[in-house]
Short mmCIF file of the C-alpha atoms (twelve columns), coordinates in Angstrom:
data_MODEL
# 
_entry.id   MODEL 
# 
loop_
_atom_site.group_PDB 
_atom_site.id 
_atom_site.type_symbol 
_atom_site.label_atom_id 
_atom_site.label_alt_id 
_atom_site.label_comp_id 
_atom_site.label_asym_id 
_atom_site.label_seq_id 
_atom_site.Cartn_x 
_atom_site.Cartn_y 
_atom_site.Cartn_z 
_atom_site.pdbx_PDB_model_num 
ATOM 1   C CA . MET A 1   37.567  -8.742  3.153   1 
ATOM 2   C CA . PRO A 2   38.195  -6.247  5.943   1 
ATOM 3   C CA . VAL A 3   36.069  -3.127  6.205   1 
ATOM 4   C CA . THR A 4   37.563  0.179   7.240   1 
ATOM 5   C CA . ALA A 5   35.335  2.844   8.772   1 
ATOM 6   C CA . ILE A 6   35.680  6.258   7.185   1 
ATOM 7   C CA . GLY A 7   34.088  8.165   10.060  1 
ATOM 8   C CA . ALA A 8   30.602  9.116   11.186  1 
ATOM 9   C CA . TYR A 9   27.750  8.942   8.715   1 
ATOM 10  C CA . ASP A 10  25.594  12.007  9.314   1 
ATOM 11  C CA . ALA A 11  23.069  11.773  6.450   1 
ATOM 12  C CA . GLN A 12  19.393  12.070  7.326   1 
ATOM 13  C CA . PRO A 13  16.828  10.102  5.307   1 
ATOM 14  C CA . LEU A 14  14.650  12.410  3.243   1 
ATOM 15  C CA . ASP A 15  11.554  10.200  3.501   1 
ATOM 16  C CA . ARG A 16  10.971  10.886  7.208   1 
ATOM 17  C CA . GLN A 17  7.315   11.572  7.954   1 
ATOM 18  C CA . GLU A 18  7.965   15.133  9.109   1 
ATOM 19  C CA . ASN A 19  9.033   15.934  5.518   1 
ATOM 20  C CA . PHE A 20  5.530   15.177  4.171   1 
ATOM 21  C CA . HIS A 21  3.619   18.101  5.716   1 
ATOM 22  C CA . GLY A 22  1.262   16.020  7.858   1 
ATOM 23  C CA . LEU A 23  0.909   13.182  5.368   1 
ATOM 24  C CA . GLN A 24  2.339   9.685   5.569   1 
ATOM 25  C CA . LEU A 25  3.528   7.342   2.834   1 
ATOM 26  C CA . VAL A 26  1.430   4.223   2.330   1 
ATOM 27  C CA . TYR A 27  2.500   1.483   -0.089  1 
ATOM 28  C CA . LEU A 28  -0.021  -0.775  -1.839  1 
ATOM 29  C CA . CYS A 29  0.712   -3.994  -3.710  1 
ATOM 30  C CA . TRP A 30  -2.035  -5.796  -5.668  1 
ATOM 31  C CA . GLU A 31  -1.157  -9.478  -5.463  1 
ATOM 32  C CA . LYS A 32  -1.100  -11.469 -8.741  1 
ATOM 33  C CA . HIS A 33  -1.379  -8.278  -10.793 1 
ATOM 34  C CA . LEU A 34  2.135   -7.536  -11.984 1 
ATOM 35  C CA . MET A 35  0.946   -5.170  -14.687 1 
ATOM 36  C CA . PHE A 36  1.709   -2.825  -11.782 1 
ATOM 37  C CA . CYS A 37  5.311   -3.953  -11.346 1 
ATOM 38  C CA . ALA A 38  5.958   -2.259  -8.009  1 
ATOM 39  C CA . PRO A 39  3.794   -1.200  -5.087  1 
ATOM 40  C CA . PHE A 40  1.972   2.094   -5.474  1 
ATOM 41  C CA . THR A 41  3.174   4.826   -3.108  1 
ATOM 42  C CA . PHE A 42  0.612   7.298   -1.814  1 
ATOM 43  C CA . PRO A 43  1.120   10.353  0.437   1 
ATOM 44  C CA . LEU A 44  -2.052  10.243  2.556   1 
ATOM 45  C CA . PRO A 45  -3.453  11.917  5.652   1 
ATOM 46  C CA . PRO A 46  -3.300  9.547   8.638   1 
ATOM 47  C CA . THR A 47  -6.879  10.562  9.463   1 
ATOM 48  C CA . MET A 48  -8.301  9.334   6.125   1 
ATOM 49  C CA . PRO A 49  -11.009 6.705   6.752   1 
ATOM 50  C CA . PHE A 50  -10.150 3.323   5.281   1 
ATOM 51  C CA . SER A 51  -13.380 3.408   3.228   1 
ATOM 52  C CA . ASP A 52  -12.206 6.665   1.612   1 
ATOM 53  C CA . PHE A 53  -8.820  5.084   0.937   1 
ATOM 54  C CA . ILE A 54  -10.615 2.345   -1.045  1 
ATOM 55  C CA . GLU A 55  -12.959 4.699   -2.934  1 
ATOM 56  C CA . GLN A 56  -10.672 7.672   -3.545  1 
ATOM 57  C CA . VAL A 57  -7.251  6.041   -3.806  1 
ATOM 58  C CA . VAL A 58  -7.301  2.295   -4.498  1 
ATOM 59  C CA . LYS A 59  -10.144 2.085   -7.024  1 
ATOM 60  C CA . PRO A 60  -8.897  4.938   -9.240  1 
ATOM 61  C CA . SER A 61  -5.324  3.613   -9.060  1 
ATOM 62  C CA . ILE A 62  -6.174  0.123   -10.285 1 
ATOM 63  C CA . ALA A 63  -8.955  1.193   -12.688 1 
ATOM 64  C CA . GLN A 64  -6.860  0.702   -15.845 1 
ATOM 65  C CA . HIS A 65  -6.441  -3.017  -15.160 1 
ATOM 66  C CA . PRO A 66  -9.029  -5.299  -16.837 1 
ATOM 67  C CA . ASP A 67  -9.680  -7.097  -13.504 1 
ATOM 68  C CA . ALA A 68  -10.424 -3.865  -11.614 1 
ATOM 69  C CA . ALA A 69  -14.135 -3.792  -12.400 1 
ATOM 70  C CA . ARG A 70  -14.544 -7.311  -10.990 1 
ATOM 71  C CA . VAL A 71  -12.905 -6.663  -7.607  1 
ATOM 72  C CA . ASP A 72  -15.334 -7.356  -4.768  1 
ATOM 73  C CA . PHE A 73  -13.849 -5.421  -1.880  1 
ATOM 74  C CA . SER A 74  -16.034 -7.299  0.584   1 
ATOM 75  C CA . GLN A 75  -14.145 -10.489 -0.348  1 
ATOM 76  C CA . VAL A 76  -10.554 -9.281  -0.546  1 
ATOM 77  C CA . SER A 77  -7.806  -10.443 1.792   1 
ATOM 78  C CA . TRP A 78  -5.441  -7.873  3.223   1 
ATOM 79  C CA . ARG A 79  -1.988  -8.031  4.729   1 
ATOM 80  C CA . LEU A 80  -0.412  -5.138  6.576   1 
ATOM 81  C CA . ASN A 81  3.370   -5.278  6.834   1 
ATOM 82  C CA . ASP A 82  3.239   -9.029  6.045   1 
ATOM 83  C CA . GLN A 83  0.659   -9.810  8.731   1 
ATOM 84  C CA . PRO A 84  -2.985  -10.782 8.108   1 
ATOM 85  C CA . PHE A 85  -5.129  -7.676  8.439   1 
ATOM 86  C CA . THR A 86  -8.848  -6.997  8.657   1 
ATOM 87  C CA . PRO A 87  -9.451  -3.277  8.241   1 
ATOM 88  C CA . ASN A 88  -12.174 -1.325  9.967   1 
ATOM 89  C CA . ASN A 89  -13.647 0.635   7.054   1 
ATOM 90  C CA . ASP A 90  -14.977 3.383   9.321   1 
ATOM 91  C CA . ALA A 91  -11.683 3.936   11.171  1 
ATOM 92  C CA . SER A 92  -8.819  6.105   9.977   1 
ATOM 93  C CA . LEU A 93  -5.668  4.708   8.444   1 
ATOM 94  C CA . ILE A 94  -3.715  5.374   11.632  1 
ATOM 95  C CA . ALA A 95  -6.445  3.843   13.821  1 
ATOM 96  C CA . ASN A 96  -6.159  0.738   11.625  1 
ATOM 97  C CA . GLY A 97  -2.432  0.600   12.380  1 
ATOM 98  C CA . ILE A 98  -1.434  1.928   8.969   1 
ATOM 99  C CA . ASP A 99  1.377   4.348   9.662   1 
ATOM 100 C CA . HIS A 100 4.229   5.986   7.753   1 
ATOM 101 C CA . LYS A 101 5.711   3.615   5.146   1 
ATOM 102 C CA . SER A 102 3.284   0.780   5.882   1 
ATOM 103 C CA . LEU A 103 2.915   -1.811  3.130   1 
ATOM 104 C CA . LEU A 104 -0.583  -3.084  2.339   1 
ATOM 105 C CA . HIS A 105 -1.105  -6.171  0.196   1 
ATOM 106 C CA . LEU A 106 -4.432  -6.554  -1.589  1 
ATOM 107 C CA . ASP A 107 -5.353  -10.108 -2.604  1 
ATOM 108 C CA . THR A 108 -8.446  -10.551 -4.770  1 
ATOM 109 C CA . PRO A 109 -9.611  -14.181 -4.762  1 
ATOM 110 C CA . GLY A 110 -10.368 -15.540 -8.218  1 
ATOM 111 C CA . LEU A 111 -8.655  -12.671 -10.024 1 
ATOM 112 C CA . ASN A 112 -5.218  -13.659 -11.282 1 
ATOM 113 C CA . GLY A 113 -4.327  -10.935 -13.752 1 
ATOM 114 C CA . ILE A 114 -4.940  -10.639 -17.479 1 
ATOM 115 C CA . ALA A 115 -6.184  -14.037 -18.701 1 
ATOM 116 C CA . GLY A 116 -4.772  -15.633 -15.539 1 
ATOM 117 C CA . SER A 117 -1.222  -14.515 -16.394 1 
ATOM 118 C CA . TYR A 118 -0.553  -12.808 -13.025 1 
ATOM 119 C CA . ASN A 119 -0.119  -9.554  -14.989 1 
# 
């Protein structure tokens, strides 16, 4: 089917980083835990240390899940934008390469959702 151009498209995306007053969007997906059906989206300061991200953002966000109390963050596997990732807990998000609209995947070995259901 042929496509006909209707002219220039001048719309600007509203989720540009400059629209978040110094913050950046960070997405977090907890693998095998589909009780959270979509990645979390957090507006965070790029200077936030990764350890604070875990303590102040991740842990409270997943706390309602029955597996949350059993997560051993020293044993988790991370992916950043679909690449294996080993965070430096003392470095900031941006120093860890986590920038605006980055997607982090959290994989918790041995925890597969409620009763192993991946939920």
